[in-house]
Steps between C-alpha positions, in 0.01 A plus 500: 500500500440876497358758733225731367579869452283796590523842336479841666380829353857602414617160379659211687721538803835318497377249757212385278482283192504127415788279613594195291700213647720277283400208722202436726485753782575356843345610827820440698599805705860514377387486137246776559780710651720439194213608275435815702871592495508452123195719436633769736838492325342538156302802617816645658695463173217675314510789749879524455440520125244779542737686731777467244273676247392765749140373502289474815262210548220756531576617144419168332183306431536121471273369224588132529744275685572147612787313666661163428662303785741217417441294813722218376717350776788450255584871503598468867740218404630656177860551617532125561346385172695396191478694175287222347260504795468878479438482126223242545342708775499816285337310214214412735484831687482718187159349414250716685144396596216558256358778716815704426404523132153622593635767736766634262239508220277714720788739576581515128141587413510792744834612352358490149684211333472166678723307258794739514477522879498119528812475280691770682413385851598143413853619419509708818391222735738249342782744569371517857516121527863515387575751775325270751736221395802724546383638834408157636844367405728789603307650791284207621231767516191282504549319828248726674294628206395400150601640163221698341406766251219750478337650191368854551323721245467857622441860402731773625400863539861620490568397140130462413559159351432129541769253603515127543765357732615153597652512850709208628693420817791337322870583487454875458768533232526428131581129479746405226404159369746248351581564135412232250741338257416434135378154605246655734684390815643729761873552460562306821344192339650548154712206377795726415490649848497151648806404295680817610417429863628143462830621352544755777449233765760275335774764493425670831481363851227737614189344643195567283266755654143389570248634252278777632236503228143622507221386269313768300189493286711673232444723200320781678762770445433486126125503564532829690685653205216394269251688716663827403620414149211293359204618707620859530416507870696691762610302805741548788657283771555615857707306752485523879660304783184296556378453145445652158232673295433461128309804373302528176391853411158494337424873477560535127393154385161387631 
């Protein structure tokens, strides 16, 4: 379910644009409040990003934008879920509605290369989903709001260029994901690590510590490197206390 956008003479305002929900939108008052808090937080993070660059909101023109709200109740219960339950949830959550593909294609057409924009934004929003997982687990952040991200394509008068950003209200820091062993498992699940842990427990009397593990979609750090190395595109990451911004600079490319 989406809300229609309207365009002004100078582009969109931050409060406009379609909103996609990962599940059917509810009319319950508390869920509406969570949605409103999420959208307000995404706009706030974007303004923090502009302020960090020394750009006023009056100095940009928004050419296209839309928001995605993950109104899945499991995010509010993430800190109490097992690693397997989190992993299953992420597998389902990462699949976005069909309307998402149509909206990102439209943004890509305005930017000048719809395929490249679709590829790049996919990597950016999957990183955002990883930060949602981390934030939901360590901060229990989504008790009174939803995770969400916002895609914004805009022109800036300051640098006279076009930028595409993916704003999210996740952890707000670079999340280091578990390294993989040669078998493809995380080191914590590697058979050699299990044997080592077993030997340690035999020869020590210490009580084993409970595992504090968080599920990730995985592999996105390498994807971000490919954006610069293989596609030759210039990107940057900005982290704030309430979220993060992935920035793709389009000035010299499209």
